[in-house]
C-alpha positions in Angstrom: -15.6 178.5 -11.2 -15.2 178.4 -7.4 -11.7 179.2 -6.1 -10.2 177.6 -3.0 -9.6 179.9 0.0 -9.3 179.1 3.6 -12.8 180.5 4.1 -14.3 178.6 1.2 -13.0 175.1 0.5 -13.7 173.5 -2.8 -16.5 171.1 -3.3 -14.0 168.2 -3.7 -12.6 169.1 -0.2 -16.1 169.2 1.3 -16.9 165.8 -0.2 -13.6 164.4 1.0 -14.2 165.5 4.6 -17.8 164.4 4.5 -16.6 160.9 3.4 -13.9 160.9 6.1 -16.4 162.0 8.8 -18.9 159.3 7.6 -16.2 156.6 7.8 -15.1 157.8 11.3 -18.7 157.8 12.5 -19.2 154.3 11.1 -16.1 153.1 12.9 -17.1 154.7 16.2 -20.6 153.2 15.8 -19.1 149.7 15.3 -16.9 150.1 18.4 -19.8 151.3 20.5 -21.9 148.4 19.4 -19.2 145.9 20.2 -18.7 147.4 23.6 -22.5 147.2 24.3 -22.6 143.6 23.2 -19.7 142.8 25.5 -21.4 144.5 28.5 -24.6 142.7 27.8 -22.8 139.4 27.6 -21.1 140.0 30.9 -24.4 141.1 32.5 -26.1 137.9 31.4 -23.2 135.5 32.1 -24.4 132.8 34.4 -27.8 134.3 34.8 -31.0 132.3 34.6 -32.8 132.9 31.3 -36.1 132.3 33.0 -35.9 134.5 36.1 -32.6 136.3 35.9 -31.2 134.7 39.1 -27.5 133.8 39.5 -26.8 130.3 38.2 -24.7 127.9 40.1 -22.6 125.3 38.3 -23.0 121.8 39.6 -21.4 118.4 38.6 -23.8 115.6 38.1 -22.2 112.3 37.0 -19.4 114.0 34.9 -21.9 116.5 33.4 -21.9 120.1 34.4 -25.3 121.6 34.8 -26.3 125.2 35.7 -28.9 125.3 38.4 -31.0 128.4 39.4 -31.6 128.5 43.2 -34.5 131.0 42.6 -36.8 129.1 40.2 -35.0 125.7 40.4 -34.4 125.7 36.7 -31.8 123.4 35.2 -29.8 124.5 32.2 -27.3 122.7 30.1 -24.5 124.2 28.0 -24.2 123.2 24.4 -22.8 119.7 24.1 -23.9 118.5 27.5 -26.8 116.6 26.1 -24.5 114.7 23.8 -22.2 114.0 26.8 -25.2 112.7 28.8 -26.1 110.4 25.8 -22.5 109.2 25.6 -22.4 108.4 29.3 -25.7 106.7 29.1 -24.7 104.5 26.2 -21.2 103.7 27.5 -22.2 102.8 31.0 -25.3 100.9 30.1 -28.7 101.7 31.6 -27.8 104.4 34.1 -31.3 104.8 35.4 -34.9 105.4 34.3 -34.4 109.0 35.3 -31.5 109.5 32.9 -33.6 108.0 30.0 -36.4 110.4 30.9 -34.0 113.3 30.8 -32.7 112.3 27.4 -36.3 112.0 26.1 -37.0 115.6 27.1 -34.3 116.8 24.8 -35.1 114.4 21.9 -36.4 116.2 18.8 -39.4 114.2 17.6 -38.9 114.9 13.9 -35.2 114.5 13.4 -34.2 112.4 16.4 -31.5 114.9 17.2 -31.0 116.4 20.6 -32.1 120.0 20.9 -29.4 122.6 21.8 -31.1 123.9 25.0 -34.1 123.4 27.1 -37.0 125.9 26.9 
């Protein structure tokens, strides 16, 4: 039988510290992953998904759109398409352009609006 000394810890102690170290490493990994996700989120905030340019928020008939001055892309946040549809239905025929914009985001199979343009 193995006796415990300061130079030779028991197998139970080795297992205990191995579990403690594994748990500490897991917690540190989780923290680092969360920090990396937050940094990535900040780096991509208000960046054009197409070209990486800085997006500018603009108001267009009560709808906020993100416009890229580099590639001239137009991006809508979640819920903006529903707002466009509500404005269109509540104000009557806004314009042929507004109808065309709604059709771009109309899902052909379900009839639902898609969540974002591609």
